Legacy VTK file of the C-alpha trace (Angstrom):
# vtk DataFile Version 3.0
C-alpha trace
ASCII
DATASET POLYDATA
POINTS 130 float
116.999 106.201 100.859
117.497 104.230 103.913
115.204 102.825 106.277
115.315 101.462 109.693
114.260 97.731 110.415
110.896 97.360 111.659
110.158 94.376 113.578
106.682 92.478 114.908
106.375 89.149 116.868
103.818 87.406 118.518
103.939 89.855 121.716
104.934 93.339 119.546
102.090 95.922 119.286
103.183 97.500 116.020
101.418 101.134 115.534
98.971 100.851 112.763
100.634 104.148 111.012
103.810 102.377 110.598
104.073 100.864 106.950
107.366 98.840 107.565
105.754 97.551 111.011
102.408 96.803 109.149
104.072 94.749 106.667
105.603 92.875 109.412
102.613 92.074 111.253
100.605 91.205 108.150
103.059 88.757 106.789
102.988 87.053 110.415
98.938 87.064 110.305
98.955 85.599 106.865
101.357 82.712 107.831
99.341 81.995 110.746
96.243 82.190 108.777
97.095 79.848 105.961
99.869 77.591 107.541
98.778 77.540 111.097
101.971 78.746 112.579
103.545 82.230 112.062
107.181 83.092 112.573
108.335 84.261 116.048
109.930 87.416 114.529
109.645 89.071 111.432
111.690 92.227 110.548
111.434 94.305 107.685
113.921 96.187 105.978
113.320 98.520 102.967
115.069 100.862 100.524
113.991 102.380 96.969
114.223 99.377 94.885
112.989 96.436 97.326
111.544 95.368 100.636
113.085 92.263 102.669
111.290 90.437 105.306
113.231 88.211 107.728
111.232 85.770 109.209
112.986 83.749 112.003
111.402 80.274 113.184
108.716 80.306 110.326
108.566 76.466 110.065
105.490 74.385 111.426
105.745 71.507 113.611
105.355 69.282 110.377
108.269 70.818 108.947
110.603 70.912 111.905
109.724 67.119 112.059
111.051 66.657 108.570
113.900 68.755 109.266
114.903 66.699 112.358
114.437 63.570 110.487
116.679 64.567 107.919
114.168 65.177 105.129
115.427 68.516 104.371
114.676 68.165 100.570
111.065 67.361 101.166
110.860 70.629 103.820
112.721 72.681 100.710
110.228 71.338 98.003
107.057 71.852 99.986
108.093 75.303 101.018
109.083 76.045 97.386
105.201 75.021 96.440
103.845 77.352 99.387
106.081 80.200 98.190
104.162 80.161 94.737
100.743 80.386 96.709
101.783 82.747 99.565
103.665 85.336 97.629
100.525 86.350 95.700
98.824 86.971 99.049
102.111 88.951 100.304
102.634 91.072 97.067
99.463 92.935 97.784
100.408 93.443 101.130
103.674 95.446 100.505
101.928 97.330 97.485
99.092 98.582 100.143
101.230 99.724 102.677
103.756 101.362 100.734
101.766 102.524 97.704
104.182 101.028 95.091
103.675 98.196 92.430
105.789 95.184 93.268
107.532 93.679 90.215
108.850 90.639 91.572
108.830 88.565 94.558
111.506 85.950 95.655
111.692 83.937 98.801
113.707 81.246 100.202
114.377 79.046 103.369
117.200 78.226 105.478
116.977 75.290 107.657
119.284 75.716 110.403
118.763 78.212 111.676
115.389 78.221 110.751
114.731 81.373 108.411
112.990 82.387 105.775
113.292 85.727 103.492
110.854 87.275 101.045
112.078 89.837 98.671
109.903 92.213 96.977
111.180 94.176 94.422
109.575 97.301 93.115
108.662 98.309 89.597
111.285 100.783 87.959
109.624 104.001 88.468
111.758 105.615 85.316
110.553 103.017 83.130
108.455 103.669 80.589
104.907 101.898 80.945
103.918 98.768 78.990
LINES 1 131
130 0 1 2 3 4 5 6 7 8 9 10 11 12 13 14 15 16 17 18 19 20 21 22 23 24 25 26 27 28 29 30 31 32 33 34 35 36 37 38 39 40 41 42 43 44 45 46 47 48 49 50 51 52 53 54 55 56 57 58 59 60 61 62 63 64 65 66 67 68 69 70 71 72 73 74 75 76 77 78 79 80 81 82 83 84 85 86 87 88 89 90 91 92 93 94 95 96 97 98 99 100 101 102 103 104 105 106 107 108 109 110 111 112 113 114 115 116 117 118 119 120 121 122 123 124 125 126 127 128 129
């Protein structure tokens, strides 16, 4: 199954009935709430196995300052710690919106350009429970 990407940004009015649009909107909201700044854009892609959320310009002013002053390793280490916490907040969003259990959440960042990605891999529906 191939699904068209859905996007959200600060000005987007994403329909409440659109699960992928809702994921984009809710991820942006969580970033704003917990990190003080959300990305300028979020685009969600999905297929039978996974959901990928691409975030553009997600870094806070403090993180941008670190990057501008050559402290990329510090920025990446800080984001790695944040991902461990935030991924637990993002996971139920995907599960609620799509009605599927997420087996794994992976995140990564890229500094120039300023990007982040979240990958949600679904549990194998054919696998025996346990």
